[in-house]
C-alpha positions in Angstrom: 16.7 164.1 201.3 19.8 163.8 199.0 21.3 167.3 198.0 23.9 167.2 194.9 26.1 170.2 194.6 27.2 171.8 191.0 30.3 173.4 191.2 33.3 174.2 189.1 33.3 174.2 184.8 31.5 172.6 182.5 32.6 168.9 182.4 31.8 169.2 186.3 28.6 170.4 186.1 27.8 167.6 183.3 29.1 165.0 185.7 27.7 166.4 188.7 24.4 166.7 186.6 24.0 163.2 185.2 24.8 161.8 189.2 21.4 164.1 190.4 19.3 162.3 187.8 20.3 158.5 188.9 19.8 160.0 192.2 16.4 161.0 191.3 14.8 158.5 189.9 16.2 155.9 193.3 14.9 159.6 195.1 12.1 162.0 194.0 13.0 164.0 196.7 16.8 164.6 195.4 17.6 168.4 195.3 20.4 170.5 193.9 22.3 173.6 195.2 24.4 175.5 192.5 27.6 177.0 194.1 29.2 177.7 190.7 31.4 180.9 191.1 34.4 179.6 189.2 35.0 179.1 185.1 32.2 180.9 183.5 29.6 180.2 186.1 26.5 177.4 185.5 26.9 176.8 181.3 23.9 173.7 182.0 21.0 176.0 180.7 23.1 178.2 178.2 24.8 174.5 176.3 22.3 172.2 177.0 19.1 174.2 178.2 19.0 172.4 181.3 17.5 174.7 183.9 19.1 173.8 187.4 15.9 174.3 189.5 16.9 174.6 193.5 14.2 174.3 196.2 12.7 177.6 197.8 15.0 176.9 200.7 17.8 176.7 198.4 19.5 179.6 200.5 19.1 177.6 204.3 20.8 174.3 202.5 23.7 175.9 200.9 24.2 177.8 204.4 23.8 174.6 206.3 26.6 173.0 203.6 29.1 175.9 203.4 29.1 175.5 207.7 29.3 171.7 207.3 32.7 172.2 204.6 34.4 175.0 206.6 37.3 174.7 209.0 37.6 178.4 210.4 36.0 179.6 213.6 35.9 176.6 214.5 34.8 177.5 218.2 31.9 178.6 216.1 30.9 175.5 214.0 32.3 172.7 215.5 29.3 172.9 217.8 27.3 173.0 215.3 28.4 170.7 213.2 28.2 168.5 216.3 24.6 169.4 216.4 24.2 168.5 212.5 25.7 164.9 213.1 23.0 164.8 215.6 19.9 165.1 213.5 21.8 163.3 210.7 22.8 166.3 208.5 26.1 165.3 206.6 28.2 165.7 203.8 29.4 163.0 201.8 32.5 164.6 200.2 34.4 162.5 197.2 37.5 164.0 197.8 39.3 163.1 194.8 38.3 159.1 195.0 37.2 158.3 191.6 36.3 155.0 192.5 32.7 153.6 192.0 30.5 153.0 195.1 26.8 151.8 194.7 25.9 152.8 198.5 26.1 156.6 196.9 22.9 156.0 194.8 21.0 154.8 197.9 18.4 157.3 199.3 20.0 159.0 202.2 18.2 158.9 206.2 18.2 162.4 207.2 19.9 165.0 205.3 22.6 164.2 202.8 24.9 166.2 200.7 27.2 165.5 198.1 29.6 167.0 197.2 32.3 165.6 194.4 32.3 165.1 190.3 30.7 161.6 190.4 32.8 161.4 186.9 32.5 157.4 186.9 30.1 156.3 184.2 28.4 153.8 186.6 26.9 156.7 189.0 24.2 157.1 186.0 24.3 153.6 183.9 20.6 153.0 184.5 19.9 156.6 183.3 22.4 156.8 179.9 19.5 157.0 177.4 18.0 160.0 179.5 21.6 161.7 179.7 22.3 161.2 176.2 18.7 163.3 175.4 19.5 166.0 177.9 23.1 166.8 176.6 22.5 167.8 173.1 23.8 171.3 172.6 21.1 174.1 172.1 23.5 175.7 169.1 25.8 174.4 166.4 28.6 176.5 166.3 27.9 178.8 163.3 30.7 181.3 162.2 33.2 181.5 159.4 36.5 179.5 161.5 33.8 176.7 163.2 31.7 176.4 159.6 35.6 175.5 158.4 36.3 173.5 161.2 32.9 171.5 161.0 33.4 170.7 157.5 36.8 169.2 158.1 35.9 167.3 160.9 33.2 165.7 159.3 35.2 165.2 155.9 38.1 163.3 157.3 39.5 160.8 159.9 38.9 163.3 162.3 40.8 163.0 165.7 40.7 165.5 168.6 43.5 165.8 171.1 42.7 167.6 174.3 45.5 169.3 175.7 45.2 170.6 179.4 47.3 172.9 180.6 47.1 175.9 182.6 46.0 175.8 186.6 47.2 172.0 185.8 50.7 173.2 185.4 50.8 176.5 187.4 48.6 175.6 190.5 50.9 174.2 192.7 47.6 172.1 194.5 46.2 171.0 190.8 49.7 170.4 190.1 50.3 168.3 192.5 47.0 166.3 192.0 46.6 166.2 187.9 50.4 168.1 186.7 52.6 164.9 185.3 49.6 162.8 184.2 49.1 163.3 180.5 53.0 164.3 179.9 54.7 164.6 176.6 55.1 160.9 176.2 51.6 160.5 176.9 50.7 162.3 173.8 53.2 160.8 172.0 52.2 156.8 172.7 48.5 157.9 172.6 49.3 159.3 169.0 51.1 156.5 167.8 48.6 154.3 169.1 45.3 156.0 167.0 48.0 155.6 164.0 47.8 152.0 163.9 44.3 151.7 164.3 42.7 155.0 161.8 44.2 155.0 158.6 45.2 158.5 157.5 44.4 160.5 160.3 43.8 164.3 160.5 44.1 165.8 164.7 42.6 168.6 165.6 43.7 170.0 168.7 42.4 171.9 172.0 44.4 173.7 174.0 44.7 176.1 177.3 48.2 176.7 176.1 48.4 176.1 172.3 52.1 177.8 172.3 53.6 175.1 174.5 51.9 172.5 171.9 53.2 174.2 168.6 56.5 173.5 170.1 56.0 170.4 172.3 54.0 167.6 169.9 55.2 166.9 167.4 52.7 165.2 164.8 53.4 164.1 161.2 50.1 164.1 160.0 48.0 167.0 158.9 46.8 168.5 162.3 44.8 171.6 162.8 45.1 174.0 165.8 41.8 175.1 167.1 42.1 178.4 169.3 39.1 180.5 168.2 36.8 179.8 171.3 37.7 181.6 174.0 36.2 182.1 177.8 32.2 181.7 177.5 32.3 180.1 174.2 34.8 177.4 174.9 31.9 175.1 175.0 32.0 175.1 171.3 35.0 173.4 171.5 33.4 170.6 173.4 30.8 170.2 170.1 33.8 170.1 167.7 35.1 167.4 170.0 32.3 165.4 170.1 31.7 165.9 166.7 35.3 164.1 165.6 35.3 160.4 165.0 37.7 160.0 167.4 39.2 161.1 170.7 42.6 161.7 172.2 41.8 163.1 175.5 43.6 164.4 178.8 42.6 163.6 182.0 39.9 166.4 182.6 36.9 165.9 182.8 36.0 168.2 179.5 38.1 166.4 177.5 36.0 162.9 178.6 32.9 164.2 177.9 33.6 165.5 174.8 34.7 161.7 173.9 31.4 160.5 175.7 29.8 162.4 173.8 30.7 161.2 170.4 27.8 159.2 168.6 30.6 157.4 166.6 29.3 153.4 166.8 33.5 152.9 165.8 35.0 155.3 168.0 38.4 154.8 169.4 39.0 157.0 172.4 42.4 157.1 174.4 42.8 158.1 177.7 45.4 158.4 180.4 46.1 155.4 182.5 45.2 157.5 185.2 43.3 160.4 186.5 45.3 161.4 189.7 49.2 162.2 189.8 49.2 159.6 192.7 48.5 156.1 191.6 45.2 155.4 192.8 42.5 152.9 191.5 40.1 154.8 189.1 37.1 153.9 187.7 36.3 157.4 185.4 37.4 155.8 182.2 34.6 153.7 180.2 35.5 150.0 179.7 36.0 150.1 175.9 38.2 153.0 176.0 42.1 152.6 175.0 44.4 153.3 178.3 47.7 154.4 177.4 50.5 155.4 180.4 53.0 158.5 180.1 55.8 156.2 180.2 58.6 156.3 176.9 58.9 153.7 174.9 
């Protein structure tokens, strides 16, 4: 039996659920368990109407998974881990290795817990049409501010720019993993590239640190700073990004899905040439997206 862990924010949940859908096509015994204590909790149902149904023995699976992952109380947990391995219970931890491994799609012997992001599109390549149907927004943001933004997006050569700072900058562990990939030079180069491809682009900027953006990201074209969708309404930014005709994304799954859900057949998506600070091979970005480095000209 394969068990996919659903955790972290909406972008991660979407990648994990897409991976789960692919695994389920291969093995109907595939299960999922939800462990979303951070961000806004499980958001798939609220945003897309997807109910993450855990098996009746979900609590037991969570217990086994926690034992397998913990590094505390080794005098207690190590003997248990030894037993789990002997009865073929294992944890497949992606551990920030964002390459595609086809063997992860095979049906496992025993019980395998899949703990990771599974952001590479190849992990759900054979169910893309299903994912596009599943990831239809339950509602369209409808309030005076968002109505006006949607109108501007639909009547212009709209380009979304997603700039993630916050925990990427101020949390040491996250900064060491992700923090310096999308620097000012990256956005400068990305904006120059999109301006060479799109006539009279209008930019819509989404960020969790907008004051920094206004001070540091200089754009000569018309630009709108989207600041009204906070907390549990942040999914509305995903809708707005996906409604833009073109996208510039950060090394963030939230921005990734905003671009992926953009159904414009002529879209240009600009992405960084890597996802992590350490320059590891990655297969996160689809082949037709345009990769831009963060080095100054």
